C-alpha positions, 0 to 999 in steps of 0.5 A, spaced: 686 282 197 694 282 195 699 288 197 699 286 205 705 286 209 710 280 210 708 280 218 700 282 217 695 278 222 688 276 220 686 282 225 688 287 220 684 284 215 678 283 221 679 290 222 679 293 216 673 290 213 668 289 219 664 295 218 662 294 211 655 292 210 655 285 209 661 282 212 660 276 214 668 273 215 674 273 212 681 270 212 688 271 210 692 265 206 699 265 207 702 260 202 704 265 196 710 269 195 705 274 199 699 274 203 693 274 201 686 276 204 679 273 202 673 275 204 666 273 205 659 278 204 652 276 205 651 277 197 655 278 191 652 285 190 655 287 198 662 285 196 662 288 189 660 295 193 666 293 198 670 292 193 669 298 189 669 303 195 676 300 198 679 301 190 678 308 191 680 308 199 688 310 201 691 304 204 697 307 205 695 310 211 695 303 214 701 301 212 706 307 212 711 303 215 712 299 209 709 304 203 705 298 200 698 298 197 693 294 198 690 291 191 683 289 191 679 285 186 673 282 184 670 276 181 
């Protein structure tokens, strides 16, 4: 997932995903130009379901102070 503000914390990714069915773990990567979130789900179908639901989810509510939107990409 891309589009997080530069000062994002790992707990924010956890709080975003923890209620999705099949969610197992998540991690933030701060090595590139912008933070990138990774998530592990119990199956590919559950991961795709979460991705599809989050793509239409309005993420500006969480990041109103930066006016950034999240970008979700599936494999």
